[in-house]
BAFI-3210 file (N, C-alpha, C; in Angstrom, 3 decimals, decimal comma, padded with zeros to 6 digits):
// residues 115
n [1|2|3|4|5|6|7|8|9|10|11|12|13|14|15|16|17|18|19|20|21|22|23|24|25|26|27|28|29|30|31|32|33|34|35|36|37|38|39|40|41|42|43|44|45|46|47|48|49|50|51|52|53|54|55|56|57|58|59|60|61|62|63|64|65|66|67|68|69|70|71|72|73|74|75|76|77|78|79|80|81|82|83|84|85|86|87|88|89|90|91|92|93|94|95|96|97|98|99|100|101|102|103|104|105|106|107|108|109|110|111|112|113|114|115]
n.u [-213,601|-211,059|-209,730|-211,336|-208,923|-208,768|-206,810|-205,360|-207,045|-206,511|-203,561|-203,146|-205,621|-204,077|-201,070|-202,599|-203,491|-201,134|-199,543|-200,921|-199,437|-197,182|-194,022|-194,387|-193,757|-191,518|-193,745|-196,227|-195,733|-194,960|-196,451|-199,281|-201,761|-201,088|-200,574|-203,163|-204,582|-204,048|-203,296|-207,214|-206,791|-205,987|-207,294|-210,199|-209,228|-208,540|-211,253|-212,494|-210,419|-211,107|-213,116|-212,620|-210,610|-212,067|-213,040|-211,016|-210,090|-211,403|-211,394|-209,042|-209,434|-211,348|-208,895|-207,230|-208,787|-210,069|-207,620|-207,152|-208,813|-208,709|-206,536|-207,461|-209,265|-211,679|-213,750|-213,337|-216,718|-217,666|-217,073|-217,828|-220,281|-221,268|-220,034|-222,367|-224,365|-223,596|-223,707|-221,340|-220,264|-218,577|-216,184|-215,481|-213,265|-211,980|-211,171|-209,741|-207,571|-207,230|-206,386|-204,640|-201,929|-203,012|-203,224|-203,383|-206,222|-207,670|-208,210|-209,579|-211,819|-212,202|-213,032|-215,234|-217,475|-217,472|-218,453]
n.v [-131,880|-132,364|-135,109|-135,497|-136,060|-138,303|-137,656|-137,291|-137,622|-141,268|-141,617|-141,276|-142,851|-144,895|-145,199|-145,200|-148,378|-149,919|-148,736|-149,784|-152,693|-152,627|-153,980|-156,418|-159,527|-159,809|-158,934|-158,059|-155,823|-154,255|-153,620|-152,281|-153,734|-156,558|-155,976|-155,446|-157,180|-158,653|-157,010|-156,911|-160,192|-160,362|-158,905|-159,965|-162,331|-161,653|-160,385|-162,104|-163,791|-161,933|-162,673|-165,483|-165,701|-165,730|-167,677|-169,470|-168,781|-169,028|-171,777|-172,232|-171,419|-172,510|-175,746|-174,573|-174,662|-177,449|-178,402|-176,943|-178,064|-180,875|-181,230|-181,026|-183,105|-183,108|-182,945|-181,021|-180,814|-181,246|-179,151|-176,853|-177,091|-177,197|-174,533|-173,341|-173,823|-173,417|-170,497|-169,310|-166,405|-165,992|-165,890|-168,055|-167,043|-165,438|-167,430|-168,487|-167,799|-167,438|-169,610|-170,167|-168,148|-168,134|-170,155|-170,706|-169,126|-170,428|-172,979|-172,064|-172,115|-173,776|-175,279|-173,780|-174,797|-177,417|-177,650]
n.w [-097,802|-094,456|-093,241|-089,947|-087,091|-083,390|-082,708|-080,223|-077,946|-078,737|-078,409|-075,603|-074,563|-075,822|-074,375|-071,445|-071,880|-072,378|-069,713|-068,423|-069,082|-067,863|-066,379|-068,080|-069,815|-072,380|-075,707|-074,068|-073,205|-075,012|-077,046|-078,709|-079,419|-078,070|-075,675|-075,128|-075,093|-073,638|-071,222|-070,348|-070,378|-067,789|-066,558|-066,056|-065,038|-062,066|-061,256|-061,148|-059,172|-057,037|-056,270|-055,787|-053,600|-050,815|-050,825|-051,172|-048,219|-046,476|-046,860|-045,791|-042,666|-041,765|-041,902|-040,238|-037,677|-037,531|-037,369|-034,704|-033,350|-033,652|-032,019|-029,311|-029,499|-030,361|-032,894|-036,360|-037,443|-034,842|-033,019|-034,420|-034,311|-031,574|-030,478|-032,193|-030,577|-027,967|-028,854|-029,705|-029,923|-031,888|-035,274|-037,957|-038,982|-036,671|-035,156|-036,452|-035,701|-033,416|-032,971|-033,952|-033,546|-030,341|-029,000|-026,030|-025,861|-027,259|-026,371|-024,174|-025,083|-025,984|-024,041|-022,995|-024,963|-024,610|-022,323]
ca.u [-213,062|-210,325|-210,230|-210,628|-208,643|-208,736|-205,073|-204,620|-207,274|-206,187|-202,354|-203,535|-205,435|-202,995|-200,915|-202,813|-202,887|-199,154|-198,586|-201,282|-199,081|-195,792|-194,252|-195,369|-192,586|-191,429|-194,487|-197,092|-195,939|-194,533|-196,568|-200,439|-202,435|-201,102|-200,556|-204,215|-205,361|-203,412|-205,183|-208,469|-206,899|-206,042|-208,483|-210,939|-208,678|-208,642|-212,502|-212,564|-209,779|-211,152|-214,493|-212,203|-210,396|-213,223|-213,620|-209,791|-209,386|-212,601|-210,847|-208,217|-209,497|-211,692|-208,019|-206,815|-209,533|-209,870|-206,504|-206,505|-209,892|-208,260|-205,693|-208,401|-210,245|-212,890|-213,309|-214,492|-217,826|-218,247|-216,904|-218,444|-222,282|-221,094|-220,194|-222,753|-225,080|-223,304|-224,010|-220,410|-220,087|-217,026|-216,476|-214,174|-211,902|-211,426|-211,053|-208,620|-206,521|-206,628|-205,952|-202,738|-201,804|-203,174|-203,705|-204,199|-206,601|-209,036|-208,586|-210,309|-212,861|-213,161|-213,371|-216,556|-217,783|-217,517|-218,936]
ca.v [-131,026|-132,880|-135,928|-135,066|-137,068|-136,746|-138,297|-137,014|-138,746|-142,246|-141,327|-141,121|-143,855|-146,309|-144,887|-145,907|-149,038|-149,858|-148,269|-150,701|-153,650|-152,212|-155,123|-158,043|-160,336|-159,352|-158,205|-157,808|-154,746|-152,656|-153,976|-152,165|-154,948|-157,510|-155,959|-154,995|-159,242|-158,823|-156,379|-157,662|-161,001|-160,188|-157,710|-160,628|-162,811|-160,266|-159,675|-163,706|-164,106|-161,555|-163,903|-166,858|-164,898|-165,415|-169,110|-170,292|-168,325|-169,745|-173,228|-172,021|-170,731|-174,728|-176,305|-174,476|-174,867|-178,716|-179,233|-176,757|-178,610|-182,366|-181,525|-181,413|-184,331|-182,727|-182,591|-179,750|-180,473|-180,761|-177,902|-175,577|-177,741|-176,688|-173,445|-172,973|-174,649|-172,521|-169,166|-168,273|-164,906|-165,849|-166,291|-168,580|-165,811|-165,270|-169,187|-169,720|-166,829|-167,991|-171,761|-170,266|-167,530|-168,097|-171,415|-170,760|-168,730|-171,071|-173,988|-171,757|-171,642|-175,538|-175,635|-173,377|-175,454|-178,358|-177,534]
ca.w [-095,732|-094,565|-092,185|-088,809|-086,536|-081,856|-082,115|-078,628|-077,077|-078,975|-077,915|-074,326|-074,362|-076,075|-072,818|-070,604|-071,908|-072,532|-068,089|-066,884|-068,970|-067,327|-066,120|-068,403|-070,733|-073,749|-077,050|-073,604|-072,368|-075,392|-078,321|-077,787|-079,198|-077,540|-073,996|-074,983|-074,745|-071,871|-069,711|-070,985|-069,480|-066,317|-065,378|-065,544|-063,422|-060,806|-061,024|-060,680|-057,873|-055,889|-055,164|-055,467|-052,429|-050,108|-050,306|-050,549|-046,319|-045,110|-046,786|-044,886|-041,716|-041,622|-041,955|-038,966|-036,478|-037,639|-036,662|-033,593|-032,448|-032,792|-030,788|-028,089|-029,067|-030,654|-035,132|-036,773|-037,029|-033,543|-032,750|-034,454|-033,878|-029,949|-031,362|-032,628|-029,812|-027,412|-028,497|-028,905|-031,433|-032,793|-036,886|-038,257|-038,908|-035,195|-034,402|-036,608|-035,742|-031,899|-032,845|-034,633|-032,464|-029,148|-028,394|-024,780|-025,689|-028,445|-025,586|-023,239|-025,890|-026,424|-022,808|-022,700|-025,401|-023,872|-020,464]
c.u [-212,082|-210,803|-209,834|-210,141|-208,657|-207,317|-204,784|-205,456|-206,944|-204,775|-202,955|-204,202|-204,906|-201,537|-200,794|-203,068|-201,286|-198,818|-199,378|-200,271|-197,199|-195,255|-193,730|-193,922|-193,100|-192,281|-195,277|-196,736|-195,117|-195,556|-198,462|-201,128|-202,147|-200,690|-202,645|-205,255|-204,830|-203,345|-206,256|-207,948|-207,363|-206,393|-209,907|-210,343|-208,129|-210,350|-212,786|-211,741|-210,625|-212,464|-213,447|-211,483|-210,624|-213,585|-211,979|-209,458|-210,554|-212,120|-209,714|-208,016|-210,146|-210,843|-207,507|-207,857|-210,046|-208,985|-206,462|-207,779|-209,213|-207,440|-206,259|-209,344|-211,599|-212,777|-213,647|-215,572|-218,462|-218,150|-217,297|-219,786|-221,718|-221,061|-221,205|-224,007|-224,863|-223,818|-222,318|-220,442|-218,849|-217,428|-215,046|-213,009|-211,155|-210,658|-210,181|-208,103|-206,444|-206,323|-204,505|-201,861|-201,662|-203,767|-203,821|-205,794|-208,611|-208,715|-209,204|-211,357|-213,731|-213,114|-214,693|-217,396|-218,527|-218,270|-220,772]
c.v [-132,192|-133,723|-135,733|-136,497|-136,754|-137,816|-138,141|-137,991|-140,567|-142,521|-142,224|-142,405|-145,843|-146,528|-145,521|-147,226|-149,753|-149,583|-149,360|-152,180|-153,409|-153,305|-156,587|-158,262|-159,478|-158,676|-157,319|-156,142|-153,717|-152,744|-153,305|-153,179|-155,594|-157,279|-155,311|-156,164|-159,177|-158,424|-156,998|-159,296|-161,362|-159,297|-159,410|-161,912|-162,348|-160,024|-161,108|-163,981|-163,675|-161,866|-164,316|-166,955|-165,669|-166,490|-169,986|-169,343|-168,851|-171,312|-173,482|-172,130|-172,358|-175,084|-175,921|-174,735|-176,035|-179,227|-178,221|-178,050|-180,538|-182,569|-181,261|-182,347|-183,794|-182,712|-181,656|-180,093|-180,576|-180,267|-176,971|-175,678|-177,094|-175,315|-172,181|-173,134|-173,619|-170,867|-167,991|-167,056|-165,079|-166,560|-167,397|-168,370|-166,082|-166,399|-169,626|-169,124|-167,124|-168,679|-171,891|-169,139|-167,361|-168,731|-171,671|-170,006|-169,861|-172,316|-173,452|-171,513|-173,464|-176,128|-174,711|-173,895|-176,066|-179,031|-178,083]
c.w [-095,654|-093,676|-090,802|-087,540|-084,491|-081,871|-080,593|-077,792|-077,203|-078,089|-076,344|-074,049|-074,665|-074,777|-071,786|-070,859|-071,065|-070,968|-067,735|-067,474|-068,659|-065,920|-066,418|-069,293|-072,330|-075,174|-075,790|-072,577|-073,675|-076,686|-078,060|-078,254|-078,607|-075,703|-074,300|-074,162|-073,444|-070,337|-070,049|-070,457|-068,173|-065,649|-065,665|-064,861|-062,280|-060,384|-060,332|-059,245|-056,479|-055,680|-054,597|-053,912|-050,966|-049,423|-050,333|-049,126|-045,985|-045,609|-045,669|-043,303|-040,927|-041,388|-040,905|-037,744|-036,763|-037,244|-035,265|-032,428|-032,310|-031,901|-029,577|-028,545|-029,325|-032,578|-035,456|-036,634|-036,240|-032,802|-033,152|-034,434|-032,277|-030,089|-031,590|-031,752|-028,992|-027,091|-028,725|-029,961|-031,828|-034,096|-037,078|-038,336|-037,950|-034,771|-034,822|-036,480|-034,355|-031,367|-033,560|-033,654|-031,264|-028,385|-027,390|-024,670|-026,233|-027,010|-024,920|-024,416|-026,004|-025,146|-022,076|-023,464|-024,847|-023,348|-021,497]
res [m|p|r|s|v|n|a|v|a|a|k|r|r|r|r|k|i|i|k|q|a|k|g|y|f|g|r|r|k|n|v|y|t|v|a|k|n|a|i|e|k|g|m|q|y|a|y|r|d|r|k|k|k|k|i|t|f|r|g|l|w|i|q|r|i|n|a|a|a|r|e|h|g|m|s|y|s|e|f|m|g|a|v|n|k|k|g|v|e|l|n|r|k|v|l|a|d|l|a|m|n|h|p|e|a|f|k|a|v|v|k|v|v|k|k]
***
């Protein structure tokens, strides 16, 4: 009995990898084994960096809040401590947005917190 190979599925599987490697440089885009390795590594980076993105943005928000709070004579830790003590229900993302795009609104928050 002749050997049966599922060429259709194999070709589809390889084509899927090559399609994912579109835009890569050199053999990474058109040689299956090289493309497969590049795609797998890229997926690992993507998974890791989806987690890292949250950490990076939190750091950015803290820097922005710190800079804006220092303009009003407070450090970041003093400001956030006062925000929590006063029960202001604004998270770091919103506070950073206010500090960057709406300085007068941030000033109002600082005034509420300083009382």
